[in-house]
N, C-alpha and C positions, 0 to 999 in steps of 0.2 A: 209671148205675144205673137199673133199671126196677122199680117197686114195684107189687105187685098186692094191696095190703093190704085185707082186709075187716075193718072194725072191729067189735068185739063190745061188748056192754054192759059198760062199765068198772066199774059199781057192783056190788060184791059185799060182803056183810057176813059176817063170820066168827064162827061160834059154835062153841066147842070147850071141852072140859074138860081141865084140866091137873092134874098131881100137886100143884103148889104154886099153886093158883088165886089170882090177884092182881087188884087193881083196875086199871082202865084207866090208862095212863100220864097224868101231868099234861100233858105235851107230846105231843099227838096229831097233830102236823103230818104226819109221815111216814105214819102209818096212815090219816089222812083222805085224803091224796092217792091212796094205793093203793086206797082204797075208793071213789074217785070223789066225795068230798065237797069242797066249796069251802073254800079256805084263804086267809088274808090275805097270805101270802108263801110262797115255796118252802122246803121243809125242806132241811137240809144234813147230810150225814155224809161221811166221807172214807175211801176204801179205804186200809188200812194205817194208820189213825189211831192205833191202839194199837201203838206201836212206837218206833223209834229217833229220831224227831223230838222225843220228850219226854225231858228230862233225868232225870225220876223213873223212867222205864222203863230208861234206861241205867244208873242207879244200882242198880236192882234186878237187872238182868242181870249186873252186875259181881260180884255175890255168889253167883252160881249156877254150876253145872258147865257149863251150856249151854242151848240153846233147848228141847230136849226136856224137861228138868227143869221149865221154866216151863210148858210146855203140859200136862204131866201132873200138876201140883200145883194142885188146884182153887182154893185160897185165893189163890195167886199169880196164876193166870190171871184170876181175878175182879178182883183189884187192878188189873192192867194194863188190863182191859176198861173199867173205870170211869174210869181216869186221863184220857182225852181228853174225857169228859163234864165232868169237873171243871175241866180246864185250858183246853180249847178252846171249850166251850159248844155242842158239836154237838147236833143234834136226835135222835140215836140212838146207841146203843152197838152194837158188833159183837163177839161173843164171841171172845176171844183163843184161837186154836187153829191147826191146820194142815190143809191138804187131805189130807196124806199119812197122817193117822190111819186113813183107809179101807183102803189097802193093808195097813197095820200090823195092823188088827183081822182082816183076811182071812188073815193068816199070812205076809205078806211084810214083813220087818223093814226099816226105813229108819234112816238116821242123817242129822243135819244138821251139816255140817262148816263151821266158821267161815270166812267169806269165799269159800266154794266152793259152798255150797248143799246140796241133798238128795243122798244117795247110798244106793243099794240094794246091799248086799253080794251078794245073790242076785237074779237077774232072771227074768222069764218067758221061757222059751226054747222051750216046746212045749206041746202040748195036755195032757200029763201034769201040768205045773206048774199049769195052770189048774184042772184037775180036783182038784188037791190043796188049792186055796184054799177056805176057808170063805166063806159068803155069807149075805145076808139078815139076819134078826133075830138068828140065832145069832152072827154076826160082830159086828154093830152093838152088841149088848148088852155087848160087852167094853169099850166106850169109856165106862165109868162115870165116869171122871175128867172127861170133857167135860160130862156131864150134871150132875155135882156142881158143876162150875164155873159152869154156868148157874144152878143153884139159889142158889149163893152170890152170884153177880152180881146176881140179882134182888133179893136182900135189900139189897145195898149201893146199888143204884140207887134204892131206896125209891120206885118207881113214877114217877120223874122223866121218863124217856124210854123209848121202845121198845127192845127188845133184838133184834138181828139174828143169826140163825144162818146158817151157810153150808156148802157142800160144793163140792169140785171136780166138774166134769162128768166123766162116764165116759171120754171121749176123752182129756182132760187127764191123768187118773189113769193111764190105760193107757200114755200116753207115758212117764211116769216108771218104771212097772213093767217095761217092756220095754227102755227105753234105759239105765236104771240111774242116771241123773243128768240134770241140765239139759242142753239142747242148743240150738243155733241152728236145726237142721233137723229133729230127731227122725226121722232117716232110718231107723233100725232099726224104730221103731214104725210108720212109714208103709209100710215094706217089707212088714210083716205084712198090711196091708190089701190088698195086691196079690198076695202070694204065698200067704197062708193066710187068706182072708176068713172062712171058717167059724170058724176059731180066734179071729179078732178079735171076731166077733159073740158067741162064747161068753164071752170075757172081759168084753166090754162089758155083756152082760146080767147077769153075776154082779156086776159093779160097780154097775150100776143097781139091782139088787135090794137091795144093801147100802146104797147111798146113800138109797134110799127109807125103809128101816127106821131108818136113822141120823137122818134129818131128822124122822121121826115122833116118835122119842124126844126129839129136841131140842125139838119143839113141846110134847110132854108135860111136859118139864122147865121150859118157860117162855118160849121165844123167841116173838116177836111177828111176825117177818118172816123169810123165808128167801131167800138169794141163791145162785144156782148160777153158779160161775165156770168158764167154758171158756177158760182162759188161753192155750191153744195151738190155738185154733180157726183162727188165721191161717196155720198151716203147711199147711193142706189147701186143696183147691179146692172149687168148689161141688158137683161130683158126689160126691166122697168125703165131704164134710161132710154132705150130705143123706143119705147112706147110713150113715155110721158114727158120726155124732154127734147130729144133730137128733132122730132117733126116740127115742133114749135120754133126752135132755133132756126131751122131751115126756112120756115116761112118768113122769119125776120130778115135773114140774110138775102133771100130772093127778092124781098121788097126794097132793100136798101142798096145792094151791091152794084146796081146800075147807076146809082147816084154818086156814091163815094165808096172807097175801098172799105172792106169789113175784116175784122179780126175776131175770132171766136176763141175764148179761153175757158175751158171746162176743167176746173181744178179737180184732180184725183180721178178723172174718167179714163183710166188706163184701159179698162175693159171695152171701151167703145172708141178708142183712139183711131182705129182704122176707118170707122164710119165718119168721124169728125174730119179726118184728113181727106176723105172722099167728098166732103161737102163743098159748097160753092164759095165759101169765104176766101178772101185773098190771102189770109195768113191764119195760122193756128198757133195759139199760145201753149207752151209746155211748162208744166211744173218741174221742180228740180229732181224729181225721182225718175224721170224719163231718161233712158239710155240713148244718147244722141247717135252714136254710130249705128245702133240697131235701127233707129228710125230712118236715118239717111240711106241705109242699105236697102230698105224696102220702098222708100218714096223717091229716092234719087235726089238730085241737087236742085231741081227746079221748084219744088214746093217751098213757099216762104214759111219759115218757122220763127216763132218769137219766144224768148226766154233763154235758158231755163236755169239761171244761176240761183243757187240756194241763198236766200237772204242772209243766212247766218255766216256766209263767207265774209260779209262786210263787217263782222266783228273781229276779223283777223288782221294781220299786218298788211301794210300797203304792198309789200312784196308778194304776200300770199294772194291778195286780190288780183294783182297783175298776172300772177302765174295761172290762176283759175280763168281769167279772161282769155289768155292765150290758148289755154286748153280747149275751152268752149269754141273759140274762133276756129281752131284747127279742125275740130270735129264737125262743126256746122258748115264750114265753107261759106259760099255766097248764098244769097237769098235768106239772110238772117237778120232779125231785128233783136238787138241786145236788150234784155230786160231781166228782171228777177222772175223766179218761178212762183212768186206770190208778192203781195205788197211789202214794201220796205217796213221793217219794224221800227216803232217810234223811238226806241232807245239806241238806235244805230248811230255811231259817231258820225257827225256831219263830214268831217275831214275824210273819212273812209268812203262815203258816198261820192264825194268829189273825186277821190282817187279812182274809184270805179269808173266814173264817167270819163275821166282823162285817159285811163288805160284803154278804154274802147276807142276813144278818139285818136289814139296813137296807132291803131291798127291800119294795115293796108291789105288790099287784095292784089 
């Protein structure tokens, strides 16, 4: 890999007004790192920390009709969001929701089928389908249950830790809207990039406009940080990613990062990592396949990085987990947010996740 990163001033202070104006969280580790302030240890949160690794989550889910009921019921979503803060002791909460609420609010209904994943009964097949979609603030404002969940979560957190909001990146959302479900290749969505590029850009821009307004409303409701997930970045190559994904992520970051800090996580996008690192986000998430010393050699110590522990390390012994934590810590240095290089797997032993968190919390700079 060849990096041409031009580092920018990483210190940015965020002033904004919210509908439910709150005090600064008692634990400011995550916000301090993102704002370029010194800390005595790296903060830690875990992607998918609010989920099936927790027995209290499984107990709650067993009483419900399905995942969608949980996402669309603010009190329940807030309860699940706070569970890992109470049980794991992480340094941030992330609002319990789903990236597919964006297509939903734009007019494309989705279902979540147990053990199969997301499914769209109707998909985007042509330009007329895209033109029929709502977008921007009109669409985003329909997601009141998400904003109500954020308000309720802030009350339950009692200013203990920051709250992270998130969205899928436009390319990742487009994949589901065209494919209709998960896929190993997303060949239908990729085909549109080559056969109907103008149509692809039209859909991506509508998605971008909606994501921006959605995240602004999340900030107004109380989130302290925003992460953009490009989960299917890795199915593209550098040329197509540069053309059909990065410009839209950059629009989102530019619209949000003067309100709250932003993190971009593009899984598998090794081919465009230099461009992502050159972006305006406050931090860049790394999957576990990235070589940390090589990254630090080219970007220096000032760029804030997040990740990149392999989720499968958490199947190992507590000693092995602690050893890996120390290795990553020594390689990353400061300006690092501990996380996994992907979401925690649902069959991961809970005691190992707790050991991971405690190992990070024992670190010192």
